[in-house]
PDB file with SEQRES, HELIX, SHEET and CRYST1 records, atoms N, CA, C and O in Angstrom:
SEQRES   1 A   66  MET LEU GLY ASN ILE GLY PRO MET GLU MET ILE ILE VAL          
SEQRES   2 A   66  ALA ILE ILE ALA LEU VAL LEU LEU GLY PRO LYS ARG LEU          
SEQRES   3 A   66  PRO ASP ALA GLY ARG SER LEU GLY ARG GLY MET ARG GLU          
SEQRES   4 A   66  PHE LYS ALA ALA ILE THR GLY ASP GLU PRO ALA LYS LEU          
SEQRES   5 A   66  PRO ALA PHE ASP GLU ASP PRO SER LYS LEU THR PRO ALA          
SEQRES   6 A   66  ALA                                                          
HELIX    1 AA1 PRO A    7  THR A   45  1                                  39    
HELIX    2 AA2 PRO A   59  LYS A   61  5                                   3    
CRYST1    1.000    1.000    1.000  90.00  90.00  90.00 P 1           1          
ATOM      1  N   MET A   1     -12.146  -8.673 -20.323  1.00  0.00           N  
ATOM      2  CA  MET A   1     -11.546  -9.049 -19.060  1.00  0.00           C  
ATOM      3  C   MET A   1     -10.396  -8.348 -18.620  1.00  0.00           C  
ATOM      4  O   MET A   1      -9.621  -7.865 -19.444  1.00  0.00           O  
ATOM      5  N   LEU A   2     -10.202  -8.242 -17.339  1.00  0.00           N  
ATOM      6  CA  LEU A   2      -8.958  -7.518 -16.891  1.00  0.00           C  
ATOM      7  C   LEU A   2      -7.856  -8.360 -17.060  1.00  0.00           C  
ATOM      8  O   LEU A   2      -7.964  -9.579 -16.927  1.00  0.00           O  
ATOM      9  N   GLY A   3      -6.718  -7.764 -17.367  1.00  0.00           N  
ATOM     10  CA  GLY A   3      -5.361  -8.422 -17.563  1.00  0.00           C  
ATOM     11  C   GLY A   3      -4.794  -8.465 -16.143  1.00  0.00           C  
ATOM     12  O   GLY A   3      -5.430  -8.136 -15.142  1.00  0.00           O  
ATOM     13  N   ASN A   4      -3.518  -8.911 -16.160  1.00  0.00           N  
ATOM     14  CA  ASN A   4      -2.787  -8.932 -15.008  1.00  0.00           C  
ATOM     15  C   ASN A   4      -2.286  -7.539 -14.626  1.00  0.00           C  
ATOM     16  O   ASN A   4      -1.812  -6.759 -15.452  1.00  0.00           O  
ATOM     17  N   ILE A   5      -2.422  -7.273 -13.313  1.00  0.00           N  
ATOM     18  CA  ILE A   5      -1.927  -5.972 -12.809  1.00  0.00           C  
ATOM     19  C   ILE A   5      -0.480  -6.132 -12.340  1.00  0.00           C  
ATOM     20  O   ILE A   5      -0.127  -6.945 -11.486  1.00  0.00           O  
ATOM     21  N   GLY A   6       0.300  -5.301 -12.963  1.00  0.00           N  
ATOM     22  CA  GLY A   6       1.765  -5.457 -12.638  1.00  0.00           C  
ATOM     23  C   GLY A   6       2.160  -4.273 -11.687  1.00  0.00           C  
ATOM     24  O   GLY A   6       1.317  -3.494 -11.241  1.00  0.00           O  
ATOM     25  N   PRO A   7       3.401  -4.198 -11.428  1.00  0.00           N  
ATOM     26  CA  PRO A   7       3.998  -3.171 -10.552  1.00  0.00           C  
ATOM     27  C   PRO A   7       3.791  -1.766 -11.194  1.00  0.00           C  
ATOM     28  O   PRO A   7       3.491  -0.810 -10.479  1.00  0.00           O  
ATOM     29  N   MET A   8       3.952  -1.638 -12.544  1.00  0.00           N  
ATOM     30  CA  MET A   8       3.855  -0.366 -13.205  1.00  0.00           C  
ATOM     31  C   MET A   8       2.396   0.171 -12.929  1.00  0.00           C  
ATOM     32  O   MET A   8       2.220   1.318 -12.518  1.00  0.00           O  
ATOM     33  N   GLU A   9       1.418  -0.654 -13.158  1.00  0.00           N  
ATOM     34  CA  GLU A   9       0.110  -0.358 -12.922  1.00  0.00           C  
ATOM     35  C   GLU A   9      -0.287   0.224 -11.529  1.00  0.00           C  
ATOM     36  O   GLU A   9      -1.009   1.208 -11.372  1.00  0.00           O  
ATOM     37  N   MET A  10       0.304  -0.547 -10.508  1.00  0.00           N  
ATOM     38  CA  MET A  10       0.128  -0.299  -9.162  1.00  0.00           C  
ATOM     39  C   MET A  10       0.779   1.183  -8.816  1.00  0.00           C  
ATOM     40  O   MET A  10       0.229   1.952  -8.028  1.00  0.00           O  
ATOM     41  N   ILE A  11       1.907   1.464  -9.440  1.00  0.00           N  
ATOM     42  CA  ILE A  11       2.681   2.707  -9.179  1.00  0.00           C  
ATOM     43  C   ILE A  11       1.740   3.797  -9.819  1.00  0.00           C  
ATOM     44  O   ILE A  11       1.648   4.860  -9.205  1.00  0.00           O  
ATOM     45  N   ILE A  12       1.102   3.659 -10.873  1.00  0.00           N  
ATOM     46  CA  ILE A  12       0.274   4.646 -11.475  1.00  0.00           C  
ATOM     47  C   ILE A  12      -0.991   4.838 -10.723  1.00  0.00           C  
ATOM     48  O   ILE A  12      -1.456   5.975 -10.639  1.00  0.00           O  
ATOM     49  N   VAL A  13      -1.596   3.824 -10.166  1.00  0.00           N  
ATOM     50  CA  VAL A  13      -2.683   4.062  -9.277  1.00  0.00           C  
ATOM     51  C   VAL A  13      -2.332   4.771  -7.978  1.00  0.00           C  
ATOM     52  O   VAL A  13      -3.133   5.573  -7.498  1.00  0.00           O  
ATOM     53  N   ALA A  14      -1.220   4.523  -7.414  1.00  0.00           N  
ATOM     54  CA  ALA A  14      -0.676   5.058  -6.212  1.00  0.00           C  
ATOM     55  C   ALA A  14      -0.544   6.605  -6.481  1.00  0.00           C  
ATOM     56  O   ALA A  14      -0.962   7.424  -5.662  1.00  0.00           O  
ATOM     57  N   ILE A  15       0.041   6.959  -7.637  1.00  0.00           N  
ATOM     58  CA  ILE A  15       0.384   8.272  -7.923  1.00  0.00           C  
ATOM     59  C   ILE A  15      -0.982   9.077  -8.177  1.00  0.00           C  
ATOM     60  O   ILE A  15      -1.076  10.232  -7.761  1.00  0.00           O  
ATOM     61  N   ILE A  16      -1.945   8.516  -8.802  1.00  0.00           N  
ATOM     62  CA  ILE A  16      -3.262   9.072  -9.072  1.00  0.00           C  
ATOM     63  C   ILE A  16      -4.025   9.292  -7.693  1.00  0.00           C  
ATOM     64  O   ILE A  16      -4.633  10.341  -7.483  1.00  0.00           O  
ATOM     65  N   ALA A  17      -3.973   8.321  -6.816  1.00  0.00           N  
ATOM     66  CA  ALA A  17      -4.446   8.440  -5.472  1.00  0.00           C  
ATOM     67  C   ALA A  17      -3.799   9.560  -4.685  1.00  0.00           C  
ATOM     68  O   ALA A  17      -4.492  10.343  -4.035  1.00  0.00           O  
ATOM     69  N   LEU A  18      -2.525   9.641  -4.732  1.00  0.00           N  
ATOM     70  CA  LEU A  18      -1.819  10.794  -4.082  1.00  0.00           C  
ATOM     71  C   LEU A  18      -2.152  12.142  -4.579  1.00  0.00           C  
ATOM     72  O   LEU A  18      -2.250  13.080  -3.787  1.00  0.00           O  
ATOM     73  N   VAL A  19      -2.325  12.286  -5.813  1.00  0.00           N  
ATOM     74  CA  VAL A  19      -2.747  13.515  -6.438  1.00  0.00           C  
ATOM     75  C   VAL A  19      -4.153  13.815  -6.099  1.00  0.00           C  
ATOM     76  O   VAL A  19      -4.471  14.970  -5.817  1.00  0.00           O  
ATOM     77  N   LEU A  20      -5.018  12.854  -6.106  1.00  0.00           N  
ATOM     78  CA  LEU A  20      -6.425  13.164  -5.824  1.00  0.00           C  
ATOM     79  C   LEU A  20      -6.807  13.429  -4.384  1.00  0.00           C  
ATOM     80  O   LEU A  20      -7.677  14.244  -4.077  1.00  0.00           O  
ATOM     81  N   LEU A  21      -6.080  12.665  -3.462  1.00  0.00           N  
ATOM     82  CA  LEU A  21      -6.393  12.700  -2.024  1.00  0.00           C  
ATOM     83  C   LEU A  21      -5.405  13.692  -1.310  1.00  0.00           C  
ATOM     84  O   LEU A  21      -5.788  14.390  -0.371  1.00  0.00           O  
ATOM     85  N   GLY A  22      -4.142  13.724  -1.783  1.00  0.00           N  
ATOM     86  CA  GLY A  22      -3.169  14.509  -1.012  1.00  0.00           C  
ATOM     87  C   GLY A  22      -2.441  13.658  -0.026  1.00  0.00           C  
ATOM     88  O   GLY A  22      -2.998  12.640   0.384  1.00  0.00           O  
ATOM     89  N   PRO A  23      -1.280  13.969   0.381  1.00  0.00           N  
ATOM     90  CA  PRO A  23      -0.538  13.261   1.392  1.00  0.00           C  
ATOM     91  C   PRO A  23      -1.185  13.146   2.751  1.00  0.00           C  
ATOM     92  O   PRO A  23      -1.029  12.145   3.449  1.00  0.00           O  
ATOM     93  N   LYS A  24      -1.881  14.135   3.100  1.00  0.00           N  
ATOM     94  CA  LYS A  24      -2.592  14.077   4.475  1.00  0.00           C  
ATOM     95  C   LYS A  24      -3.634  13.111   4.570  1.00  0.00           C  
ATOM     96  O   LYS A  24      -3.708  12.381   5.558  1.00  0.00           O  
ATOM     97  N   ARG A  25      -4.518  13.038   3.547  1.00  0.00           N  
ATOM     98  CA  ARG A  25      -5.716  12.133   3.534  1.00  0.00           C  
ATOM     99  C   ARG A  25      -5.434  10.768   3.075  1.00  0.00           C  
ATOM    100  O   ARG A  25      -6.267   9.892   3.309  1.00  0.00           O  
ATOM    101  N   LEU A  26      -4.417  10.509   2.488  1.00  0.00           N  
ATOM    102  CA  LEU A  26      -4.099   9.212   1.950  1.00  0.00           C  
ATOM    103  C   LEU A  26      -4.055   8.013   2.915  1.00  0.00           C  
ATOM    104  O   LEU A  26      -4.591   6.926   2.699  1.00  0.00           O  
ATOM    105  N   PRO A  27      -3.279   8.386   4.115  1.00  0.00           N  
ATOM    106  CA  PRO A  27      -3.287   7.195   5.061  1.00  0.00           C  
ATOM    107  C   PRO A  27      -4.705   6.769   5.645  1.00  0.00           C  
ATOM    108  O   PRO A  27      -5.013   5.607   5.912  1.00  0.00           O  
ATOM    109  N   ASP A  28      -5.562   7.937   5.811  1.00  0.00           N  
ATOM    110  CA  ASP A  28      -6.902   7.685   6.296  1.00  0.00           C  
ATOM    111  C   ASP A  28      -7.714   6.958   5.295  1.00  0.00           C  
ATOM    112  O   ASP A  28      -8.539   6.139   5.700  1.00  0.00           O  
ATOM    113  N   ALA A  29      -7.564   7.176   4.019  1.00  0.00           N  
ATOM    114  CA  ALA A  29      -8.239   6.490   2.938  1.00  0.00           C  
ATOM    115  C   ALA A  29      -7.873   5.114   2.831  1.00  0.00           C  
ATOM    116  O   ALA A  29      -8.721   4.271   2.540  1.00  0.00           O  
ATOM    117  N   GLY A  30      -6.554   4.786   3.064  1.00  0.00           N  
ATOM    118  CA  GLY A  30      -6.096   3.401   3.164  1.00  0.00           C  
ATOM    119  C   GLY A  30      -6.613   2.572   4.306  1.00  0.00           C  
ATOM    120  O   GLY A  30      -6.974   1.408   4.138  1.00  0.00           O  
ATOM    121  N   ARG A  31      -6.644   3.157   5.425  1.00  0.00           N  
ATOM    122  CA  ARG A  31      -7.298   2.585   6.704  1.00  0.00           C  
ATOM    123  C   ARG A  31      -8.777   2.228   6.458  1.00  0.00           C  
ATOM    124  O   ARG A  31      -9.260   1.147   6.797  1.00  0.00           O  
ATOM    125  N   SER A  32      -9.413   3.141   5.889  1.00  0.00           N  
ATOM    126  CA  SER A  32     -10.833   3.002   5.645  1.00  0.00           C  
ATOM    127  C   SER A  32     -10.982   1.848   4.621  1.00  0.00           C  
ATOM    128  O   SER A  32     -11.783   0.941   4.848  1.00  0.00           O  
ATOM    129  N   LEU A  33     -10.311   1.864   3.624  1.00  0.00           N  
ATOM    130  CA  LEU A  33     -10.346   0.828   2.567  1.00  0.00           C  
ATOM    131  C   LEU A  33     -10.065  -0.577   3.158  1.00  0.00           C  
ATOM    132  O   LEU A  33     -10.772  -1.545   2.878  1.00  0.00           O  
ATOM    133  N   GLY A  34      -8.978  -0.643   4.004  1.00  0.00           N  
ATOM    134  CA  GLY A  34      -8.614  -1.898   4.592  1.00  0.00           C  
ATOM    135  C   GLY A  34      -9.699  -2.365   5.575  1.00  0.00           C  
ATOM    136  O   GLY A  34     -10.026  -3.551   5.617  1.00  0.00           O  
ATOM    137  N   ARG A  35     -10.243  -1.458   6.344  1.00  0.00           N  
ATOM    138  CA  ARG A  35     -11.357  -1.803   7.370  1.00  0.00           C  
ATOM    139  C   ARG A  35     -12.601  -2.240   6.560  1.00  0.00           C  
ATOM    140  O   ARG A  35     -13.237  -3.233   6.914  1.00  0.00           O  
ATOM    141  N   GLY A  36     -12.951  -1.520   5.489  1.00  0.00           N  
ATOM    142  CA  GLY A  36     -13.986  -2.076   4.680  1.00  0.00           C  
ATOM    143  C   GLY A  36     -13.841  -3.463   4.130  1.00  0.00           C  
ATOM    144  O   GLY A  36     -14.774  -4.264   4.182  1.00  0.00           O  
ATOM    145  N   MET A  37     -12.565  -3.780   3.554  1.00  0.00           N  
ATOM    146  CA  MET A  37     -12.237  -5.139   2.972  1.00  0.00           C  
ATOM    147  C   MET A  37     -12.453  -6.176   4.075  1.00  0.00           C  
ATOM    148  O   MET A  37     -13.094  -7.203   3.852  1.00  0.00           O  
ATOM    149  N   ARG A  38     -11.909  -5.899   5.277  1.00  0.00           N  
ATOM    150  CA  ARG A  38     -12.079  -6.800   6.419  1.00  0.00           C  
ATOM    151  C   ARG A  38     -13.459  -7.054   6.768  1.00  0.00           C  
ATOM    152  O   ARG A  38     -13.819  -8.210   6.991  1.00  0.00           O  
ATOM    153  N   GLU A  39     -14.315  -6.025   6.842  1.00  0.00           N  
ATOM    154  CA  GLU A  39     -15.714  -6.250   7.057  1.00  0.00           C  
ATOM    155  C   GLU A  39     -16.471  -6.898   6.031  1.00  0.00           C  
ATOM    156  O   GLU A  39     -17.398  -7.644   6.344  1.00  0.00           O  
ATOM    157  N   PHE A  40     -16.147  -6.674   4.759  1.00  0.00           N  
ATOM    158  CA  PHE A  40     -16.764  -7.323   3.718  1.00  0.00           C  
ATOM    159  C   PHE A  40     -16.351  -8.895   3.778  1.00  0.00           C  
ATOM    160  O   PHE A  40     -17.169  -9.791   3.576  1.00  0.00           O  
ATOM    161  N   LYS A  41     -15.165  -9.089   4.041  1.00  0.00           N  
ATOM    162  CA  LYS A  41     -14.696 -10.636   4.111  1.00  0.00           C  
ATOM    163  C   LYS A  41     -15.368 -11.253   5.236  1.00  0.00           C  
ATOM    164  O   LYS A  41     -15.830 -12.389   5.123  1.00  0.00           O  
ATOM    165  N   ALA A  42     -15.461 -10.574   6.345  1.00  0.00           N  
ATOM    166  CA  ALA A  42     -16.187 -11.127   7.487  1.00  0.00           C  
ATOM    167  C   ALA A  42     -17.595 -11.363   7.149  1.00  0.00           C  
ATOM    168  O   ALA A  42     -18.104 -12.399   7.576  1.00  0.00           O  
ATOM    169  N   ALA A  43     -18.290 -10.565   6.454  1.00  0.00           N  
ATOM    170  CA  ALA A  43     -19.734 -10.676   6.162  1.00  0.00           C  
ATOM    171  C   ALA A  43     -19.954 -11.844   5.122  1.00  0.00           C  
ATOM    172  O   ALA A  43     -20.966 -12.544   5.151  1.00  0.00           O  
ATOM    173  N   ILE A  44     -19.022 -11.992   4.278  1.00  0.00           N  
ATOM    174  CA  ILE A  44     -19.122 -13.077   3.216  1.00  0.00           C  
ATOM    175  C   ILE A  44     -18.909 -14.399   3.900  1.00  0.00           C  
ATOM    176  O   ILE A  44     -19.669 -15.340   3.669  1.00  0.00           O  
ATOM    177  N   THR A  45     -17.894 -14.503   4.741  1.00  0.00           N  
ATOM    178  CA  THR A  45     -17.530 -15.891   5.328  1.00  0.00           C  
ATOM    179  C   THR A  45     -18.464 -16.112   6.587  1.00  0.00           C  
ATOM    180  O   THR A  45     -18.581 -17.233   7.083  1.00  0.00           O  
ATOM    181  N   GLY A  46     -19.115 -15.018   7.080  1.00  0.00           N  
ATOM    182  CA  GLY A  46     -19.897 -15.326   8.333  1.00  0.00           C  
ATOM    183  C   GLY A  46     -19.009 -15.411   9.523  1.00  0.00           C  
ATOM    184  O   GLY A  46     -19.506 -15.858  10.556  1.00  0.00           O  
ATOM    185  N   ASP A  47     -17.781 -15.047   9.519  1.00  0.00           N  
ATOM    186  CA  ASP A  47     -16.853 -14.914  10.657  1.00  0.00           C  
ATOM    187  C   ASP A  47     -17.025 -13.625  11.316  1.00  0.00           C  
ATOM    188  O   ASP A  47     -17.496 -12.639  10.748  1.00  0.00           O  
ATOM    189  N   GLU A  48     -16.583 -13.659  12.672  1.00  0.00           N  
ATOM    190  CA  GLU A  48     -16.547 -12.520  13.424  1.00  0.00           C  
ATOM    191  C   GLU A  48     -15.343 -11.724  13.102  1.00  0.00           C  
ATOM    192  O   GLU A  48     -14.256 -12.293  13.010  1.00  0.00           O  
ATOM    193  N   PRO A  49     -15.462 -10.403  12.917  1.00  0.00           N  
ATOM    194  CA  PRO A  49     -14.327  -9.694  12.482  1.00  0.00           C  
ATOM    195  C   PRO A  49     -13.173  -9.847  13.540  1.00  0.00           C  
ATOM    196  O   PRO A  49     -13.474  -9.893  14.732  1.00  0.00           O  
ATOM    197  N   ALA A  50     -11.911  -9.923  13.155  1.00  0.00           N  
ATOM    198  CA  ALA A  50     -10.764  -9.910  14.052  1.00  0.00           C  
ATOM    199  C   ALA A  50     -10.685  -8.730  14.930  1.00  0.00           C  
ATOM    200  O   ALA A  50     -11.055  -7.630  14.520  1.00  0.00           O  
ATOM    201  N   LYS A  51     -10.212  -8.907  16.137  1.00  0.00           N  
ATOM    202  CA  LYS A  51     -10.074  -7.799  17.039  1.00  0.00           C  
ATOM    203  C   LYS A  51      -8.670  -7.279  16.718  1.00  0.00           C  
ATOM    204  O   LYS A  51      -7.659  -7.904  17.037  1.00  0.00           O  
ATOM    205  N   LEU A  52      -8.655  -6.099  16.069  1.00  0.00           N  
ATOM    206  CA  LEU A  52      -7.433  -5.387  15.826  1.00  0.00           C  
ATOM    207  C   LEU A  52      -7.331  -4.139  16.506  1.00  0.00           C  
ATOM    208  O   LEU A  52      -8.353  -3.550  16.857  1.00  0.00           O  
ATOM    209  N   PRO A  53      -6.093  -3.640  16.744  1.00  0.00           N  
ATOM    210  CA  PRO A  53      -5.918  -2.335  17.440  1.00  0.00           C  
ATOM    211  C   PRO A  53      -6.794  -1.191  16.752  1.00  0.00           C  
ATOM    212  O   PRO A  53      -7.029  -1.256  15.546  1.00  0.00           O  
ATOM    213  N   ALA A  54      -7.222  -0.254  17.453  1.00  0.00           N  
ATOM    214  CA  ALA A  54      -8.071   0.825  16.836  1.00  0.00           C  
ATOM    215  C   ALA A  54      -7.098   1.836  16.322  1.00  0.00           C  
ATOM    216  O   ALA A  54      -6.563   2.609  17.116  1.00  0.00           O  
ATOM    217  N   PHE A  55      -6.835   1.879  15.039  1.00  0.00           N  
ATOM    218  CA  PHE A  55      -5.973   2.858  14.412  1.00  0.00           C  
ATOM    219  C   PHE A  55      -6.558   4.271  14.285  1.00  0.00           C  
ATOM    220  O   PHE A  55      -5.896   5.176  13.776  1.00  0.00           O  
ATOM    221  N   ASP A  56      -7.775   4.451  14.739  1.00  0.00           N  
ATOM    222  CA  ASP A  56      -8.336   5.739  14.838  1.00  0.00           C  
ATOM    223  C   ASP A  56      -7.788   6.547  15.925  1.00  0.00           C  
ATOM    224  O   ASP A  56      -7.839   7.775  15.868  1.00  0.00           O  
ATOM    225  N   GLU A  57      -7.242   5.899  16.958  1.00  0.00           N  
ATOM    226  CA  GLU A  57      -6.739   6.647  18.122  1.00  0.00           C  
ATOM    227  C   GLU A  57      -5.405   7.141  17.748  1.00  0.00           C  
ATOM    228  O   GLU A  57      -4.743   6.639  16.840  1.00  0.00           O  
ATOM    229  N   ASP A  58      -5.004   8.189  18.506  1.00  0.00           N  
ATOM    230  CA  ASP A  58      -3.702   8.899  18.408  1.00  0.00           C  
ATOM    231  C   ASP A  58      -2.593   7.898  18.975  1.00  0.00           C  
ATOM    232  O   ASP A  58      -2.713   7.345  20.068  1.00  0.00           O  
ATOM    233  N   PRO A  59      -1.631   7.743  18.224  1.00  0.00           N  
ATOM    234  CA  PRO A  59      -0.650   6.563  18.668  1.00  0.00           C  
ATOM    235  C   PRO A  59       0.095   7.115  19.940  1.00  0.00           C  
ATOM    236  O   PRO A  59       0.552   6.313  20.755  1.00  0.00           O  
ATOM    237  N   SER A  60       0.216   8.398  20.115  1.00  0.00           N  
ATOM    238  CA  SER A  60       0.915   8.979  21.241  1.00  0.00           C  
ATOM    239  C   SER A  60       0.149   8.611  22.542  1.00  0.00           C  
ATOM    240  O   SER A  60       0.796   8.468  23.580  1.00  0.00           O  
ATOM    241  N   LYS A  61      -1.123   8.459  22.534  1.00  0.00           N  
ATOM    242  CA  LYS A  61      -1.881   8.156  23.596  1.00  0.00           C  
ATOM    243  C   LYS A  61      -1.803   6.706  24.040  1.00  0.00           C  
ATOM    244  O   LYS A  61      -2.033   6.413  25.213  1.00  0.00           O  
ATOM    245  N   LEU A  62      -1.485   5.799  23.140  1.00  0.00           N  
ATOM    246  CA  LEU A  62      -1.431   4.403  23.481  1.00  0.00           C  
ATOM    247  C   LEU A  62      -0.219   4.115  24.381  1.00  0.00           C  
ATOM    248  O   LEU A  62       0.848   4.709  24.227  1.00  0.00           O  
ATOM    249  N   THR A  63      -0.409   3.231  25.276  1.00  0.00           N  
ATOM    250  CA  THR A  63       0.611   2.799  26.177  1.00  0.00           C  
ATOM    251  C   THR A  63       1.180   1.572  25.646  1.00  0.00           C  
ATOM    252  O   THR A  63       0.438   0.695  25.203  1.00  0.00           O  
ATOM    253  N   PRO A  64       2.678   1.425  25.660  1.00  0.00           N  
ATOM    254  CA  PRO A  64       3.270   0.250  25.209  1.00  0.00           C  
ATOM    255  C   PRO A  64       3.037  -0.868  26.086  1.00  0.00           C  
ATOM    256  O   PRO A  64       2.963  -0.693  27.302  1.00  0.00           O  
ATOM    257  N   ALA A  65       2.901  -2.136  25.497  1.00  0.00           N  
ATOM    258  CA  ALA A  65       2.703  -3.306  26.376  1.00  0.00           C  
ATOM    259  C   ALA A  65       3.890  -3.708  27.077  1.00  0.00           C  
ATOM    260  O   ALA A  65       4.976  -3.722  26.498  1.00  0.00           O  
ATOM    261  N   ALA A  66       3.762  -4.038  28.289  1.00  0.00           N  
ATOM    262  CA  ALA A  66       4.957  -4.367  29.105  1.00  0.00           C  
ATOM    263  C   ALA A  66       5.465  -5.754  28.884  1.00  0.00           C  
ATOM    264  O   ALA A  66       6.453  -6.155  29.499  1.00  0.00           O  
TER     265      ALA A  66                                                      
END                                                                             
């Protein structure tokens, strides 16, 4: 069985991910992982996925809400 995952283990995983993916691809990988987890949760519970802002868009093109 897996033991408790502490802060030191999380730091080690983050360092390995940074080395494998590089600093430019790491944010994209995180977004993809989060999106996949939300879709998986929605599929399991049968809920409609929540409407979230599209993070694939360039933030400079988005207009701020008034």
